[in-house]
C-alpha positions as CSV (number, residue, x, y, z in Angstrom):
1,M,6.6,-113.0,-117.0
2,R,6.2,-116.0,-115.0
3,D,2.7,-117.5,-116.1
4,I,0.0,-116.8,-118.7
5,R,-3.1,-119.0,-118.8
6,I,-5.8,-119.1,-121.2
7,D,-9.2,-120.6,-121.1
8,G,-11.4,-119.3,-124.1
9,G,-11.9,-115.7,-123.5
10,K,-10.6,-115.6,-119.7
11,V,-6.8,-114.9,-119.6
12,A,-4.9,-115.2,-116.2
13,V,-1.2,-113.5,-116.3
14,D,1.4,-114.0,-113.6
15,V,4.1,-111.5,-113.3
16,V,7.2,-111.8,-110.8
17,L,9.5,-108.8,-110.5
18,G,12.8,-109.2,-109.2
19,Y,12.8,-106.1,-107.0
20,P,10.4,-105.2,-104.4
21,A,7.7,-102.8,-105.4
22,A,4.8,-102.9,-103.4
23,G,3.5,-99.7,-104.4
24,Y,3.7,-100.4,-107.9
25,H,2.0,-103.7,-107.9
26,A,-1.5,-102.5,-108.4
27,E,-0.6,-99.9,-111.1
28,L,1.3,-102.6,-112.9
29,A,-1.4,-105.3,-112.6
30,Q,-4.2,-102.6,-113.7
31,A,-2.1,-101.6,-116.8
32,I,-1.6,-105.4,-117.7
33,R,-5.5,-105.9,-117.5
34,D,-6.0,-102.8,-119.7
35,K,-3.5,-103.7,-122.5
36,V,-4.6,-107.6,-122.5
37,G,-8.3,-106.6,-122.1
38,A,-8.0,-104.7,-125.3
39,I,-7.1,-107.8,-127.6
40,T,-10.2,-109.0,-129.5
41,G,-11.7,-112.1,-128.1
42,V,-10.8,-111.5,-124.4
43,Q,-13.6,-111.3,-122.1
44,S,-11.7,-111.0,-118.5
45,V,-8.2,-110.7,-117.5
46,E,-6.8,-111.6,-114.0
47,A,-3.3,-110.3,-113.5
48,N,-1.1,-111.2,-110.4
49,V,2.0,-109.0,-109.7
50,S,4.4,-110.3,-106.9
51,S,8.0,-110.0,-106.4
52,E,10.9,-112.2,-105.7
53,I,14.2,-110.8,-104.5
54,V,17.4,-113.4,-105.3
55,S,21.1,-112.9,-104.5
56,H,23.1,-111.3,-106.9
57,A,26.7,-111.4,-108.2
58,V,29.6,-109.4,-106.3
59,Q,33.2,-109.2,-106.8
60,R,35.2,-112.0,-108.1
61,N,36.6,-114.5,-105.2
62,L,33.6,-113.4,-102.8
63,K,30.4,-114.7,-102.3
64,P,27.3,-113.4,-100.3
65,L,27.3,-113.7,-96.7
66,Q,25.0,-115.9,-94.9
67,G,21.5,-114.2,-93.9
68,I,22.1,-111.3,-96.6
69,K,21.1,-111.8,-100.4
70,N,22.4,-108.4,-101.2
71,I,24.7,-105.7,-100.1
72,I,24.3,-102.1,-101.5
73,A,27.0,-99.5,-100.5
74,V,25.7,-95.8,-100.4
75,A,28.7,-93.4,-100.6
76,S,29.7,-89.9,-101.7
77,G,32.9,-88.2,-102.5
78,K,32.7,-85.9,-99.7
79,G,31.0,-85.1,-96.6
80,G,27.9,-82.8,-96.2
81,V,26.0,-84.0,-99.3
82,G,23.4,-85.8,-97.0
83,K,24.5,-89.1,-97.9
84,S,23.4,-90.6,-94.4
85,T,20.1,-89.4,-94.6
86,T,19.6,-90.5,-98.0
87,A,21.0,-94.1,-97.0
88,V,18.4,-94.5,-94.0
89,N,15.7,-93.3,-95.8
90,L,16.5,-95.5,-98.6
91,A,16.7,-98.6,-96.3
92,L,13.1,-97.4,-95.3
93,A,12.1,-97.3,-98.7
94,L,13.1,-100.5,-99.8
95,S,11.2,-101.8,-96.8
96,A,8.0,-99.8,-97.5
97,E,8.2,-101.7,-100.7
98,G,8.2,-105.3,-99.1
99,A,12.0,-106.4,-99.0
100,R,13.6,-107.4,-95.6
101,V,16.5,-104.6,-95.0
102,G,18.9,-104.0,-92.5
103,I,21.7,-101.0,-92.6
104,L,25.1,-101.0,-91.2
105,D,26.9,-97.8,-90.2
106,A,30.3,-97.8,-91.6
107,D,31.4,-94.2,-90.4
108,I,33.4,-95.6,-87.4
109,Y,34.5,-92.2,-86.9
110,G,31.3,-90.2,-87.0
111,P,28.1,-92.7,-86.5
112,S,24.9,-91.2,-87.1
113,Q,22.4,-94.1,-87.7
114,P,21.7,-94.5,-84.0
115,R,20.3,-90.9,-83.6
116,M,18.4,-91.2,-87.4
117,L,16.8,-94.4,-86.5
118,G,16.0,-93.2,-82.6
119,I,17.5,-96.4,-81.3
120,S,19.4,-96.3,-77.9
121,G,21.0,-99.0,-75.8
122,R,23.5,-101.9,-76.3
123,P,22.7,-104.8,-78.6
124,D,22.5,-108.1,-76.9
125,S,24.8,-111.2,-77.5
126,T,23.2,-114.6,-76.9
127,D,26.6,-116.4,-77.3
128,G,29.1,-113.8,-76.1
129,K,30.7,-114.1,-79.8
130,T,28.1,-112.2,-82.0
131,L,25.6,-109.5,-82.0
132,E,21.8,-109.3,-82.4
133,P,21.1,-106.5,-84.5
134,M,19.0,-103.5,-83.1
135,E,16.1,-102.9,-84.4
136,N,13.4,-99.7,-85.1
137,H,10.9,-99.0,-88.0
138,G,11.1,-102.4,-89.4
139,L,14.9,-102.4,-90.2
140,Q,18.0,-104.5,-88.7
141,A,20.6,-102.1,-87.9
142,M,24.4,-102.0,-86.6
143,S,26.8,-99.2,-85.6
144,I,29.7,-98.8,-83.6
145,G,27.3,-96.1,-82.1
146,F,25.5,-99.0,-80.1
147,L,29.0,-99.8,-78.7
148,I,30.2,-96.7,-77.3
149,E,28.8,-93.4,-75.7
150,E,27.3,-91.1,-78.4
151,D,30.2,-88.3,-77.3
152,T,33.0,-90.6,-77.2
153,P,35.6,-89.8,-80.1
154,M,37.1,-92.9,-81.8
155,I,41.0,-92.4,-82.0
156,W,41.7,-95.0,-84.0
157,R,44.1,-95.7,-86.9
158,G,43.1,-97.1,-90.3
159,P,43.7,-100.6,-89.6
160,M,41.7,-100.8,-86.1
161,V,38.9,-99.1,-88.2
162,T,38.4,-101.5,-91.0
163,Q,38.8,-104.2,-88.4
164,A,35.8,-102.8,-86.7
165,L,33.8,-102.6,-89.9
166,E,34.5,-106.1,-90.6
167,Q,33.6,-107.2,-87.6
168,L,30.5,-105.2,-87.3
169,L,29.3,-106.9,-90.7
170,T,30.3,-110.6,-90.2
171,D,29.7,-110.6,-86.3
172,T,26.3,-109.6,-86.5
173,R,23.7,-112.3,-86.8
174,W,21.4,-110.7,-89.6
175,Q,18.5,-112.4,-90.0
176,D,17.1,-113.2,-93.7
177,L,18.1,-109.8,-95.5
178,D,17.1,-109.1,-98.7
179,Y,19.3,-106.1,-98.7
180,L,21.8,-104.7,-96.4
181,I,22.3,-101.1,-97.2
182,I,25.9,-99.9,-96.0
183,D,26.2,-96.0,-95.1
184,L,30.1,-95.7,-95.8
185,P,32.0,-92.7,-94.5
186,P,32.7,-90.2,-97.1
187,G,36.0,-90.1,-99.5
188,T,38.0,-92.9,-100.8
189,G,40.0,-94.3,-98.1
190,D,40.7,-97.2,-96.0
191,V,37.1,-98.1,-95.3
192,Q,36.1,-98.1,-98.8
193,L,39.4,-100.1,-100.1
194,T,38.3,-103.0,-97.2
195,L,34.5,-103.0,-98.8
196,A,36.0,-103.5,-102.1
197,Q,38.1,-106.0,-101.3
198,K,36.7,-108.2,-98.3
199,I,33.2,-107.6,-98.5
200,P,31.0,-108.5,-101.0
201,V,29.1,-105.8,-102.7
202,S,26.1,-106.1,-105.3
203,G,26.1,-102.6,-106.1
204,A,26.7,-99.1,-105.1
205,V,24.7,-95.7,-104.9
206,I,26.6,-92.5,-105.3
207,V,25.1,-89.4,-103.5
208,T,25.8,-85.7,-104.7
209,T,24.8,-82.2,-104.6
210,P,24.6,-80.5,-108.0
211,Q,27.3,-77.8,-107.3
212,D,30.7,-78.6,-109.1
213,I,32.6,-79.5,-105.8
214,A,30.7,-82.1,-104.7
215,L,30.1,-83.6,-108.2
216,L,34.2,-83.5,-108.6
217,D,34.5,-85.6,-105.3
218,A,31.5,-88.0,-106.4
219,R,33.2,-88.9,-109.6
220,K,36.1,-90.1,-107.7
221,G,34.0,-92.2,-105.7
222,L,32.1,-93.7,-108.8
223,K,35.5,-94.2,-110.5
224,M,36.6,-96.3,-107.4
225,F,33.5,-98.5,-107.4
226,E,34.3,-99.3,-111.6
227,K,37.9,-99.9,-110.7
228,V,37.2,-102.5,-108.1
229,E,34.5,-104.0,-110.4
230,V,31.6,-103.1,-108.0
231,P,28.4,-101.7,-110.1
232,V,27.2,-98.4,-109.6
233,L,23.4,-98.6,-109.7
234,G,22.8,-94.9,-110.1
235,V,23.1,-91.4,-108.6
236,V,21.2,-89.6,-106.3
237,E,21.2,-85.5,-106.4
238,N,20.3,-84.4,-103.2
239,M,19.5,-80.6,-102.4
240,S,18.9,-80.3,-105.8
241,I,16.5,-77.3,-105.4
242,H,15.2,-75.1,-102.4
243,I,11.5,-74.3,-102.0
244,C,11.2,-71.4,-100.0
245,S,8.6,-72.3,-96.8
246,K,7.1,-68.8,-97.1
247,C,6.6,-67.9,-100.4
248,G,7.1,-71.2,-102.4
249,H,9.6,-69.7,-104.5
250,E,11.9,-72.6,-106.1
251,E,16.2,-71.7,-106.4
252,H,18.8,-74.0,-107.3
253,I,21.4,-72.8,-104.8
254,F,23.5,-75.3,-105.3
255,G,23.5,-75.3,-109.5
256,E,21.1,-77.1,-111.4
257,G,21.6,-80.3,-113.6
258,G,24.8,-81.7,-112.0
259,G,23.6,-84.7,-111.0
260,Q,21.8,-85.7,-114.5
261,R,25.3,-84.6,-116.3
262,M,27.7,-86.6,-114.1
263,A,25.1,-89.6,-114.9
264,K,25.2,-89.2,-118.5
265,E,28.9,-88.5,-118.4
266,H,29.6,-92.2,-116.7
267,G,26.8,-94.2,-118.3
268,V,24.6,-94.7,-115.2
269,E,21.3,-93.9,-114.2
270,L,20.0,-90.7,-112.3
271,L,18.1,-92.3,-109.9
272,G,16.0,-89.2,-108.5
273,S,16.6,-85.7,-107.2
274,L,15.6,-84.5,-103.7
275,P,14.6,-81.0,-102.3
276,L,16.6,-79.2,-99.9
277,D,13.9,-79.6,-97.5
278,I,14.2,-78.7,-93.7
279,H,11.5,-81.5,-92.7
280,I,13.9,-84.2,-94.0
281,R,16.6,-82.9,-91.7
282,E,14.3,-82.4,-88.6
283,Q,12.8,-85.8,-89.1
284,A,16.3,-87.6,-89.3
285,D,17.6,-85.6,-86.4
286,G,14.3,-86.5,-84.6
287,G,14.9,-90.7,-85.0
288,K,12.2,-90.7,-87.5
289,P,13.0,-90.3,-90.9
290,T,10.8,-88.9,-93.5
291,V,9.7,-92.5,-95.1
292,V,8.2,-93.3,-91.7
293,A,7.6,-89.7,-90.5
294,D,5.5,-88.6,-93.5
295,P,4.6,-91.6,-95.5
296,D,2.4,-89.7,-98.0
297,S,4.8,-86.9,-98.5
298,R,6.2,-86.2,-102.3
299,A,9.8,-86.7,-100.5
300,T,8.6,-90.1,-99.5
301,Q,7.4,-90.8,-102.9
302,I,10.8,-89.8,-104.6
303,Y,12.8,-92.0,-102.0
304,R,10.3,-94.8,-102.7
305,E,11.0,-94.4,-106.6
306,I,14.7,-94.1,-105.9
307,A,14.6,-97.4,-104.1
308,R,12.5,-99.3,-106.9
309,R,14.9,-98.1,-109.4
310,A,18.0,-98.8,-107.6
311,A,16.8,-102.5,-106.9
312,A,15.6,-102.8,-110.6
313,R,19.1,-102.1,-111.8
314,L,20.5,-104.7,-109.3
315,A,17.8,-107.2,-110.5
316,V,18.9,-107.2,-114.2
317,Q,22.5,-108.0,-113.0
318,G,24.0,-111.7,-113.0
319,K,22.5,-113.8,-110.0
320,D,24.7,-115.7,-107.8
321,Y,24.3,-119.5,-107.8
322,S,27.0,-120.4,-105.3
323,S,24.3,-121.5,-102.6
324,K,22.9,-124.0,-105.3
325,F,26.1,-125.6,-105.7
326,P,27.4,-128.5,-103.5
327,K,30.4,-127.9,-101.7
328,I,33.0,-130.6,-102.8
329,V,35.9,-131.7,-100.0
330,I,38.6,-133.7,-101.1
331,Q,40.0,-135.8,-98.3
332,N,42.7,-138.8,-98.1
333,S,41.1,-142.1,-97.5
């Protein structure tokens, strides 16, 4: 609540949310008008709802990067659970809710975001030292895939991979982002360790499927973030149910309720469950992910709900005030 003004029977209420929620503003404003309007003596209600996104605390000894308020890592314990598709649709959903969003493809060995975003070509460099982010669908993006041919294998050892990740992040001229989504490779190896130790991350989202083997690995990813003091914003259960495109029959082919059990066991939120839908795959492969390809679909609605919940979880965490403090330099005089 930002402000309440009362003038006789007229009431004006200003609410400022700490997360992007353009798709929810009108509903919340109407709920406020209904509740306040039911109070005896109130003749009219003006309700104004807006969002204001700020930087939130990161790991100790680190501070947010210039041009980026918050970094959210999207991770999975194993491959094949739809993490990259979830990451790009989460980024697009946050953008649709009114935030300025970028996405960093941290999978050096298998970059997929260039194809999913329908971006080709090379990034520009105005000074020969930094890169301008590529853009499409309202997102700023960077990936090693923009710098190599699509079929070129990255035959690099761990130290080269982690150095490449750091350079892609810090040498890109990100422009006033509220959120940077980092699409991590699967597992808990060098890239994840570099992210935890050197990159200021505000929170993480774990993607899994309901099957036991995926949940087993997803728990390892969740515990890794807990150990390095990166808050886990919640779990996304992908491919939770298959709906037959011919007859409409619903079947839990990968098991049922695994994401909910995992979230409950570890005291985190189940941000949402997504169906196994051929259109989600086709749209991502075609360079136009579901949130932009079919904005009125049920899947897009779920992605936007997940985005709002994740951002709302982040909004209740501690804020970062480092930018408000002056830099103190001690010199001999």
